[in-house]
C-alpha positions in Angstrom: 60.8 -51.9 -111.3 61.0 -53.2 -107.8 59.1 -56.3 -106.6 57.8 -57.4 -103.2 57.4 -61.0 -102.2 55.0 -62.3 -99.5 56.9 -65.5 -98.5 55.7 -69.0 -98.4 55.5 -69.1 -94.5 53.7 -65.8 -94.3 49.9 -65.4 -93.7 48.1 -62.1 -94.0 44.6 -61.4 -92.8 43.4 -58.0 -94.2 44.1 -55.8 -97.1 47.4 -55.8 -99.0 48.4 -52.8 -101.0 51.4 -52.4 -103.2 52.6 -49.8 -105.7 55.2 -52.3 -107.1 55.0 -55.8 -108.6 53.9 -58.4 -106.0 54.6 -62.1 -105.8 52.5 -64.0 -103.3 53.9 -67.3 -102.1 52.0 -67.6 -98.8 48.3 -67.1 -97.7 46.3 -63.9 -97.9 42.7 -63.6 -96.6 41.6 -60.2 -97.9 41.8 -58.0 -100.9 45.1 -57.4 -102.8 45.3 -54.0 -104.5 48.1 -53.3 -107.0 46.2 -51.5 -109.7 49.3 -50.2 -111.7 51.4 -53.3 -111.1 51.6 -57.0 -111.6 50.6 -59.7 -109.2 51.9 -63.3 -109.3 50.1 -65.9 -107.2 52.8 -68.6 -106.9 52.0 -72.4 -106.8 52.3 -72.4 -103.0 49.9 -69.5 -102.5 46.3 -69.3 -101.6 44.5 -66.0 -101.8 40.9 -65.6 -100.6 39.7 -62.1 -101.6 39.6 -59.9 -104.7 42.8 -59.1 -106.6 43.0 -55.9 -108.5 46.1 -55.3 -110.6 47.4 -54.4 -114.1 48.3 -58.1 -114.7 47.5 -61.2 -112.7 49.2 -64.5 -113.2 47.9 -67.4 -111.1 49.9 -70.6 -110.5 48.3 -71.3 -107.1 44.8 -71.0 -105.6 42.4 -68.0 -105.6 38.9 -67.5 -104.5 37.4 -64.1 -105.3 37.2 -61.6 -108.1 40.2 -61.1 -110.3 40.2 -57.6 -111.9 43.1 -56.7 -114.3 43.4 -53.7 -116.5 45.4 -55.8 -118.9 45.7 -59.6 -118.5 44.6 -62.4 -116.3 46.7 -65.6 -117.0 45.7 -68.8 -115.2 48.4 -71.3 -115.6 48.6 -75.1 -115.4 47.7 -76.6 -112.0 46.1 -73.3 -110.8 42.7 -73.4 -109.1 40.6 -70.2 -109.6 37.1 -69.7 -108.2 35.3 -66.5 -108.9 34.7 -63.9 -111.6 37.5 -62.7 -113.9 37.2 -59.1 -115.3 40.0 -58.2 -117.6 40.8 -57.0 -121.1 42.5 -60.3 -121.9 42.1 -63.7 -120.3 44.4 -66.7 -120.8 43.3 -70.1 -119.4 45.6 -73.1 -119.5 43.7 -76.3 -120.3 45.2 -78.0 -117.2 44.0 -75.3 -114.8 40.8 -75.6 -112.8 38.4 -72.6 -113.3 35.0 -72.3 -111.6 33.5 -69.0 -112.4 32.8 -66.6 -115.2 34.6 -64.1 -117.3 33.1 -60.6 -117.8 35.5 -58.4 -119.9 32.6 -56.0 -120.6 32.5 -54.9 -117.0 36.2 -53.9 -116.6 35.6 -50.1 -116.1 32.7 -50.7 -113.7 34.7 -53.2 -111.6 37.6 -50.8 -111.3 35.3 -47.9 -110.3 33.7 -50.1 -107.6 37.1 -51.2 -106.4 38.3 -47.6 -106.0 35.1 -46.7 -104.2 35.5 -49.6 -101.8 39.1 -48.6 -101.1 38.1 -45.1 -100.3 35.4 -46.4 -97.9 38.0 -48.5 -96.1 40.3 -45.5 -95.9 37.5 -43.4 -94.5 37.7 -40.9 -97.3 34.3 -39.4 -98.2 32.6 -41.8 -95.7 29.5 -40.5 -94.0 
């Protein structure tokens, strides 16, 4: 499977969508949507916004909701602020986590994310 990298010296303001695995090394201010793929937030990265993916692995900093249909893995030295909604949650004891985990709301969170995406796309908007 192909992979896209948003480089260390890249800053994105707005929505990022990918249909393939995504590695973020830079800064993103906005939602990251990779529902059927994996997202890796590298140690150099800072993401402010929701991340929606199959799997999310965090080495860097995130602020926002993390929604994964499979696993959210927060590694050593990572800083995560926000809600985690996933089927499986792994938290390294050396990571910083300020938020809550809500595995029971996974299906609802995905439905809301799809609805919000359609609104941004102007599909079905009134």
